[in-house]
C-alpha positions in Angstrom: 0.0 0.0 0.0 2.9 2.4 0.8 4.5 1.7 -2.5 1.2 2.4 -4.4 0.8 5.7 -2.5 4.4 6.7 -3.2 4.0 6.0 -6.9 0.7 7.9 -7.0 2.4 10.9 -5.3 5.2 10.9 -7.8 2.8 10.7 -10.6 0.9 13.8 -9.3 4.1 15.7 -8.7 5.2 15.2 -12.3 2.2 17.0 -13.5 2.3 20.8 -13.8 -1.4 21.0 -13.1 -1.3 18.8 -10.0 -3.4 20.3 -7.2 -0.8 20.1 -4.4 -0.8 23.5 -2.7 -3.0 24.4 0.3 -5.0 27.6 0.0 -3.7 30.7 1.8 -6.0 31.7 4.7 -8.4 28.9 3.8 -7.1 25.8 5.7 -10.3 23.7 4.9 -10.2 24.4 1.2 -9.2 21.9 -1.4 -5.6 22.0 -2.7 -4.9 24.0 -5.8 -2.4 23.9 -8.7 0.5 26.3 -9.4 -1.6 28.1 -12.0 -4.4 28.5 -9.4 -1.8 29.8 -6.9 -0.9 32.7 -9.2 -4.6 33.6 -9.7 -5.3 33.4 -6.0 -2.4 35.8 -5.1 -3.8 38.2 -7.7 -7.2 38.0 -6.0 -5.7 38.5 -2.5 -3.7 41.5 -3.9 -6.9 43.2 -5.0 -8.5 42.9 -1.6 -5.8 43.6 1.0 -2.2 44.9 0.8 -1.0 43.2 4.0 -2.6 39.9 3.0 -1.0 40.2 -0.4 2.4 40.1 1.2 1.5 37.2 3.5 0.1 35.2 0.6 3.3 35.6 -1.4 5.4 34.6 1.6 3.1 31.6 2.3 3.2 30.3 -1.3 6.9 30.9 -1.7 7.6 28.6 1.2 5.3 26.0 -0.3 6.7 26.3 -3.8 10.3 26.3 -2.7 9.7 23.0 -0.8 8.9 21.3 -4.1 12.2 22.1 -5.7 10.5 23.2 -9.0 12.5 26.1 -10.2 10.1 26.9 -13.0 7.4 27.4 -10.4 9.6 29.8 -8.5 9.9 32.0 -11.6 6.1 32.3 -11.7 6.3 34.5 -8.5 8.3 37.1 -10.3 5.3 39.3 -11.1 4.9 39.7 -7.4 8.5 39.8 -6.2 9.2 42.7 -8.7 6.1 44.6 -7.6 7.2 47.6 -5.5 3.8 47.5 -3.7 4.3 43.9 -2.6 5.1 43.9 1.2 6.2 40.3 1.2 9.3 39.6 3.4 10.5 37.0 0.9 10.7 39.4 -2.1 14.5 39.8 -2.2 15.0 36.1 -1.6 12.7 35.3 -4.5 14.5 37.7 -6.8 17.9 36.4 -5.8 16.7 32.8 -6.5 15.3 33.7 -9.9 18.5 35.6 -10.8 20.6 32.5 -10.0 18.3 30.2 -11.9 18.7 32.4 -14.9 22.4 33.0 -14.7 23.7 29.4 -14.0 22.7 27.9 -17.3 23.4 24.8 -19.4 26.7 25.2 -21.1 28.3 27.3 -18.4 31.0 26.2 -16.1 29.8 24.9 -12.7 31.3 26.9 -9.8 34.2 25.2 -8.0 33.4 23.4 -4.8 36.3 23.3 -2.3 35.2 22.1 1.2 37.6 20.4 3.6 39.5 17.8 1.6 37.1 17.8 -1.3 37.6 19.8 -4.5 35.3 19.4 -7.4 37.9 20.2 -10.0 40.0 17.4 -8.7 37.2 14.8 -8.4 38.0 11.5 -10.1 35.3 9.2 -11.5 35.0 6.4 -14.1 32.4 8.3 -16.1 32.7 11.5 -18.0 29.5 12.9 -16.5 28.8 13.6 -12.8 25.5 14.4 -11.1 25.6 17.1 -8.3 22.7 16.5 -5.9 21.9 19.2 -3.4 19.6 17.7 -0.7 18.3 17.8 2.8 17.5 14.7 4.9 14.2 16.2 6.1 13.1 17.2 2.6 10.1 15.1 1.5 10.8 15.6 -2.2 14.4 14.6 -1.7 13.2 11.4 -0.2 10.8 10.8 -3.1 13.8 11.3 -5.5 16.3 9.2 -3.6 14.0 6.2 -3.5 14.5 5.9 -7.2 17.7 7.7 -7.8 19.8 5.4 -5.7 19.0 2.2 -7.6 19.0 4.1 -10.9 22.5 5.4 -10.3 23.7 1.9 -9.3 22.3 0.5 -12.5 23.7 3.2 -14.7 26.9 3.6 -12.7 26.4 7.4 -12.7 28.7 9.1 -10.3 26.8 11.2 -7.8 28.1 13.9 -5.4 25.5 14.2 -2.7 25.7 17.7 -1.2 23.8 18.1 2.1 22.8 21.7 2.7 22.3 21.5 6.4 23.5 19.8 9.6 20.7 17.3 10.1 21.2 13.6 10.8 21.3 11.8 7.5 19.3 8.5 7.6 20.3 7.5 4.0 23.0 4.9 3.1 24.4 5.9 -0.2 26.1 3.6 -2.8 29.9 3.3 -2.5 30.4 5.3 -5.8 28.6 8.3 -4.3 30.6 11.1 -2.7 29.0 12.9 0.3 29.9 16.4 1.4 28.2 19.3 3.1 27.7 22.6 1.4 28.6 25.9 3.0 26.8 29.2 2.4 29.2 30.2 -0.4 28.4 27.0 -2.4 24.7 27.3 -1.9 24.7 30.9 -3.1 26.9 30.2 -6.1 24.7 27.3 -7.2 21.5 29.2 -6.3 20.3 26.4 -4.1 17.3 27.9 -2.2 15.3 24.6 -2.2 16.0 21.0 -2.5 16.4 18.7 -4.3 18.5 20.7 -6.9 20.3 18.7 -9.6 23.2 19.6 -11.9 24.6 17.2 -14.5 28.1 18.3 -15.3 31.1 17.1 -17.4 33.7 15.9 -15.0 36.8 17.4 -16.6 35.5 20.7 -17.9 32.8 21.2 -15.2 30.5 22.3 -18.0 26.8 22.1 -17.1 25.1 19.6 -19.4 21.6 19.7 -17.8 19.7 21.1 -14.8 17.0 18.4 -14.5 14.3 18.8 -12.0 13.5 15.2 -11.4 14.6 11.7 -12.4 12.5 11.6 -15.5 14.3 14.6 -16.9 17.7 13.2 -15.8 17.0 10.0 -17.9 16.7 12.2 -21.0 20.4 12.7 -20.8 21.5 9.1 -20.4 23.4 9.3 -23.7 25.9 11.6 -21.8 26.7 9.2 -19.1 
């Protein structure tokens, strides 16, 4: 039963129109989709300036927890609005800026933490997956359930980068490298939510893809 529920959840999450967001200020209402979230914020804006800011902050937290960068960008009409009193405005703008500046084809920023240095990382494959995650992140758990066996089958090297200090309950495959990111690394990669994935060329550190889930990652199997 748990497996069926997990597969059902993953199926819903993969759909852009999935109704997964609670409604701001309406705890008993049915969940709404990302498209309905934007419409709801506009409605709140027309009624109350203070509630407008609260709604943007509320939905930003919810959207950020999904790890869907394209959904974060949908908040730009509010984060760039001078009349928006949301506390998260600058954070949203910073995240969108990073999403748009760290692009496919660019060189991934160096990571040098303790004894680990990305530019010196050695692997048997030409392509490496950078996975930014948090042990308490529900969507990270959803991803890891399938990513771990997939990486073992494909032999894809993975650098698992934990963004916090929480206890990690996961046992990763032996070909994975585990490190913890500092604030500098998180900012340079624009990691405001998890999971965040970057597929890079090991030698050049050129970004080959920025997939949002395992389905998108599989589209680049020819690079492994």
